[in-house]
C-alpha positions in Angstrom: 166.3 233.5 69.0 164.8 233.7 72.5 161.5 232.3 73.7 159.2 235.3 74.1 157.7 234.4 77.4 157.9 238.0 78.6 156.9 239.4 75.3 155.5 242.9 75.2 154.3 245.5 72.7 157.6 247.4 72.8 159.5 244.4 71.4 156.9 244.0 68.7 157.1 247.7 67.7 160.9 247.6 67.7 161.0 244.5 65.6 158.5 246.1 63.2 160.5 249.3 62.9 163.8 247.4 62.3 162.3 245.3 59.5 160.3 248.1 57.8 162.7 251.0 57.8 164.8 249.6 54.9 161.7 249.2 52.8 160.5 252.8 53.4 164.0 254.2 53.0 164.5 252.5 49.6 161.1 253.7 48.4 161.8 257.3 49.6 165.1 257.5 47.8 163.5 256.8 44.4 161.1 259.8 44.3 160.8 261.1 47.8 157.1 260.6 47.4 156.8 263.6 45.0 154.2 261.8 42.9 151.3 260.9 45.2 149.6 258.8 42.6 152.5 256.4 42.7 152.0 255.9 46.5 148.8 254.5 47.7 147.2 253.2 50.9 144.0 251.1 50.9 142.1 248.8 53.2 139.8 245.8 52.5 138.5 243.1 54.7 140.9 240.2 54.8 143.7 242.1 53.0 144.4 244.4 55.8 145.9 247.9 55.5 148.1 247.9 52.4 150.7 250.6 51.6 152.0 250.7 48.0 155.0 252.9 47.0 156.6 253.7 43.7 153.9 252.1 41.5 153.8 248.9 43.5 157.6 248.3 43.6 157.3 248.3 47.5 154.6 247.0 49.7 153.9 247.0 53.4 150.9 245.3 54.9 149.3 245.3 58.4 146.6 242.7 59.0 145.4 239.9 61.2 142.3 238.1 62.4 140.4 237.3 65.6 138.4 234.2 66.5 136.0 234.6 69.5 134.6 231.1 70.3 132.4 229.2 72.7 133.3 225.6 73.6 131.4 222.8 75.4 133.7 219.9 76.2 132.6 216.8 77.9 134.5 213.7 79.0 132.3 210.6 79.5 131.6 210.2 83.2 132.4 213.9 84.0 130.7 217.2 84.0 131.0 219.4 80.9 133.3 222.4 80.7 132.2 225.6 79.1 134.7 228.1 77.7 134.3 231.4 76.0 137.5 233.2 74.8 139.4 234.4 71.9 140.7 231.2 70.4 143.2 233.0 68.2 144.2 236.6 68.0 146.7 237.1 65.1 148.6 240.2 64.1 150.6 240.2 60.9 153.2 242.5 59.4 154.4 241.8 55.9 156.0 243.5 52.9 158.0 243.0 49.8 160.4 244.9 47.5 159.8 243.9 43.9 163.1 245.1 42.4 165.2 243.7 45.2 163.2 240.4 45.1 162.8 240.3 48.8 159.8 239.7 51.1 159.2 239.3 54.8 156.5 238.2 57.3 156.1 238.7 61.1 153.1 237.0 62.6 152.0 236.9 66.3 149.2 235.2 68.2 148.3 237.2 71.2 146.2 234.4 72.6 149.4 232.6 73.6 151.9 233.5 76.3 154.7 233.4 73.7 153.1 235.0 70.7 155.7 234.7 68.0 154.5 232.3 65.2 156.4 233.4 62.1 159.4 235.7 61.5 161.1 235.1 58.2 162.6 236.9 55.2 162.4 235.5 51.7 164.4 235.9 48.5 162.9 235.3 45.1 165.6 234.7 42.5 163.0 233.8 39.9 159.2 234.1 39.7 158.8 230.4 40.6 161.6 229.9 43.2 161.6 231.3 46.8 164.3 230.8 49.4 163.2 231.7 53.0 165.1 232.0 56.2 163.7 232.2 59.7 160.8 230.8 61.7 158.1 229.7 59.2 155.1 227.3 58.8 156.7 224.3 57.2 155.5 222.1 54.4 156.9 218.8 55.5 153.8 217.8 57.5 150.4 216.7 56.3 148.5 219.0 53.9 146.1 220.4 56.5 149.1 221.6 58.6 150.3 223.7 55.6 147.1 225.8 55.8 147.1 228.9 58.1 144.9 228.9 61.2 142.3 231.3 59.6 141.8 229.0 56.6 140.7 225.8 58.1 137.7 223.9 56.8 136.7 223.0 60.4 136.9 225.0 63.6 140.1 223.0 64.5 142.8 221.0 62.8 142.2 217.2 62.7 143.4 215.0 65.6 146.0 213.7 63.1 147.4 217.2 62.8 147.2 217.9 66.5 148.9 214.6 67.4 151.8 214.4 64.9 152.4 218.2 64.9 152.0 221.2 67.2 151.9 224.6 65.4 153.8 223.4 62.3 156.4 226.1 62.7 160.2 225.5 62.3 163.3 227.6 62.3 165.6 227.2 59.3 166.0 227.5 55.6 163.1 226.7 53.2 163.2 226.3 49.4 160.0 226.3 47.4 159.7 226.0 43.6 156.9 225.6 41.0 157.0 224.2 37.5 154.6 223.5 34.7 151.1 224.6 33.9 148.9 221.9 32.5 150.8 219.4 34.7 152.1 221.2 37.8 155.1 220.0 39.8 155.9 221.7 43.1 159.1 220.4 44.9 160.0 221.9 48.3 163.0 221.3 50.7 163.5 222.4 54.3 166.6 222.2 56.6 165.6 223.3 60.2 166.7 223.1 63.8 164.4 220.2 64.5 163.1 221.7 67.7 160.0 223.5 66.3 158.8 227.0 67.2 161.1 229.2 69.3 163.6 226.4 69.2 166.5 228.1 71.0 164.8 228.2 74.3 164.0 230.7 77.0 167.6 231.5 78.0 171.2 230.6 77.4 170.9 227.4 79.5 167.8 226.2 77.5 169.6 225.4 74.3 168.6 223.6 71.1 169.2 219.9 71.4 170.0 217.2 68.8 170.9 217.7 65.2 169.1 219.1 62.2 165.8 218.1 60.7 165.8 217.6 56.9 162.5 217.3 55.1 160.7 218.0 51.9 157.4 217.8 50.0 156.5 217.1 46.4 153.0 218.1 45.1 151.7 217.0 41.7 148.8 218.7 39.9 148.0 216.4 37.0 145.0 218.5 35.9 146.6 221.9 36.4 146.7 224.2 39.4 143.7 225.4 41.4 142.3 228.9 40.9 144.4 231.7 42.4 143.9 231.6 46.2 141.9 228.4 46.1 145.0 226.4 47.1 145.1 228.1 50.5 142.4 226.0 52.1 140.9 222.5 51.7 137.4 223.8 51.0 136.4 224.7 47.5 135.6 228.3 48.0 136.7 229.1 44.5 134.3 226.6 43.0 136.5 225.0 40.4 134.7 224.7 37.0 136.7 221.6 36.1 137.9 218.8 38.4 141.3 219.7 40.0 143.4 217.6 42.3 146.8 217.6 44.0 148.7 214.5 45.1 151.3 215.2 47.8 154.2 213.3 49.4 156.1 214.7 52.4 158.7 213.4 54.8 161.3 214.4 57.3 164.1 213.0 59.5 164.8 214.7 62.8 168.2 213.8 64.1 168.1 213.8 67.8 164.5 214.5 68.9 163.6 215.4 72.5 159.9 216.2 72.0 157.0 213.8 71.3 156.4 215.0 67.8 159.7 216.8 67.2 158.4 220.4 67.7 160.1 221.2 70.9 163.1 220.2 73.1 164.1 219.0 76.5 160.7 217.3 77.1 162.7 214.1 77.7 166.4 213.0 77.6 168.0 209.7 76.9 171.6 208.8 77.4 174.5 206.6 76.2 176.7 204.4 78.4 178.9 207.4 79.4 175.9 209.5 80.5 176.0 211.8 77.5 172.8 212.8 75.7 171.9 210.1 73.1 168.6 211.2 71.6 166.6 209.1 69.1 166.0 210.0 65.5 162.3 210.7 64.6 161.1 210.0 61.0 157.7 211.1 59.6 156.2 210.1 56.2 153.0 211.6 54.8 150.9 211.2 51.7 147.7 213.1 50.8 145.3 213.9 48.0 142.9 216.8 47.6 140.1 217.1 45.0 137.9 220.1 44.2 135.0 220.5 41.8 132.2 223.0 41.8 132.1 223.5 45.6 132.8 219.9 46.5 136.1 218.9 48.2 137.6 215.7 49.3 140.8 215.4 51.4 142.6 212.2 52.4 145.8 212.1 54.5 148.0 209.3 55.8 151.0 209.5 58.2 153.5 206.9 59.5 156.2 207.6 62.0 159.2 205.6 63.2 162.3 206.0 65.4 166.0 205.3 64.9 169.3 205.4 66.7 168.1 203.2 69.5 171.1 201.0 70.1 172.4 201.0 73.7 170.2 203.8 74.8 169.6 204.4 78.6 166.8 206.2 80.3 169.0 207.5 83.1 172.4 209.3 83.2 174.0 206.6 85.3 173.4 204.1 82.5 171.6 201.5 84.7 168.2 201.4 82.9 168.5 200.2 79.3 165.7 201.4 77.0 163.3 198.4 76.3 162.6 197.7 72.6 159.1 199.1 72.7 159.6 201.7 75.4 160.5 204.4 72.9 156.8 204.8 72.1 156.5 206.4 75.6 158.7 209.2 74.4 157.7 209.7 70.7 154.4 209.6 68.8 154.9 206.4 66.9 152.5 204.6 64.6 150.2 205.6 61.8 147.0 207.5 61.3 144.6 208.6 58.5 142.2 211.4 58.0 139.4 211.6 55.5 137.2 214.7 55.2 134.7 216.0 52.6 132.5 219.0 52.2 130.3 221.0 49.9 130.1 224.8 49.7 126.9 226.2 48.2 126.8 229.3 46.0 125.2 231.2 48.9 128.2 230.4 51.2 127.0 227.6 53.3 129.4 224.7 53.8 128.5 221.2 55.1 131.5 219.2 56.2 132.2 215.7 57.6 135.5 214.2 58.8 136.6 210.7 60.0 140.0 209.7 61.3 141.7 206.8 63.0 145.0 206.3 64.8 147.0 203.1 65.6 150.2 202.8 67.7 153.3 201.1 66.4 153.4 198.7 69.4 149.9 197.5 70.2 151.0 195.8 73.5 152.7 198.9 74.9 149.9 200.3 77.1 152.0 203.4 78.0 152.4 204.4 74.4 151.7 208.1 73.7 149.7 207.2 70.6 146.8 204.9 71.4 144.2 203.2 69.2 141.4 205.7 68.6 138.9 206.9 66.1 137.1 210.2 65.8 134.5 212.0 63.7 133.6 215.6 63.2 130.5 217.3 61.7 130.8 221.0 60.7 128.5 223.7 59.4 130.0 227.0 58.2 128.5 230.2 56.8 131.0 232.2 54.7 129.9 235.8 54.5 133.0 237.0 52.7 135.2 233.9 52.1 137.5 233.1 55.0 137.6 236.8 55.9 134.2 236.8 57.6 132.6 233.5 58.7 130.8 231.6 61.4 131.7 228.0 62.1 130.0 225.3 64.2 131.4 221.8 64.7 130.7 218.8 66.8 133.6 216.3 67.4 133.7 212.9 69.2 137.0 211.1 70.1 136.8 207.5 71.1 140.1 206.0 72.4 140.5 202.3 73.0 141.8 203.1 76.5 140.2 205.8 78.6 137.1 208.0 78.3 135.5 209.3 75.1 135.5 213.1 74.6 132.9 215.1 72.9 133.2 218.8 71.9 130.8 221.4 70.5 132.1 224.7 69.4 130.8 227.9 67.8 133.5 230.2 66.3 133.2 233.6 64.7 136.1 234.9 62.5 136.9 238.3 61.2 140.1 238.9 59.2 141.0 242.5 58.9 
């Protein structure tokens, strides 16, 4: 896989055609579309343009969303910056073949210089088991990072999510399963490249570094599952009639990380006594709980990270500068953090949300640590006109680090999913 720095629409179209032709060919062979009633096309806001063939045996969908936004960002002691742009511009292609038990997704964000976000194909051996291969939004991070960008409770992800993750995309194999009804158990496993999105670099000289990343997540639903679709966001848009909750545990071990949070590569290099690459292991552990009841929601998340494989590690290829015991925190995000957020969605579609979070470095005396002591709060107001498909969000955030200037941000965001 190449990094799509020179991405263009021709590549997008070619990829789409290559993926979709088999689906259309299979559907055509069945009936050659002789019965028009068995082949349908329909559009609805948020569900995109959906094509259904052979009584629903084959689906192809074209959709996406845009998020025009206005931001006012001010650092204490400095003038404010004002920005107006499209924060996210997503285009999605997806489809499935019911009989063949296969599905796929291609998702691009044209607000980025390298737009490719997701590109995977999935196999469904049973109704409750999915095996996916490709670049995909992983489940081994905190719960908020498992939600897609158009389904966030606030305008942005929490500082916890932004610090310990990047986009949450990984390249590899993903296994998801689901068991039980009154007491739901959802175990998941992922084996990925450990270098995040577009992990194989821009060219043949920019190769994947380190070993594999192995991670998993276990979600428990002691009171049964959320309503259909209400598990795709932390807000209670489905207004659960009975109290529902999910308790989750996630973790990963990235063998040979060369990026601060393990979602990239070549951002730094460390060496052994012979001058060969000797990259540290990066471990992340998460726990979270989400409750929903009649429009009310409460989410709490905690993360702790650590590093391994640090014996006789040098910061230069000549092996003259030995890595100091606490110096690894200058290369990796090490420490812990928690995020607590709550909100209430009225029947008329107004949502009032509050978030508080705190971060602590592993080594308090290491002033050059990437992760520094800080706390932050966010207040949000959202008007849902048609669920997540059409909404206006406003949010005010304030970040207070122990070292450096505080940062305040106000944002108004409009979202339409087509």
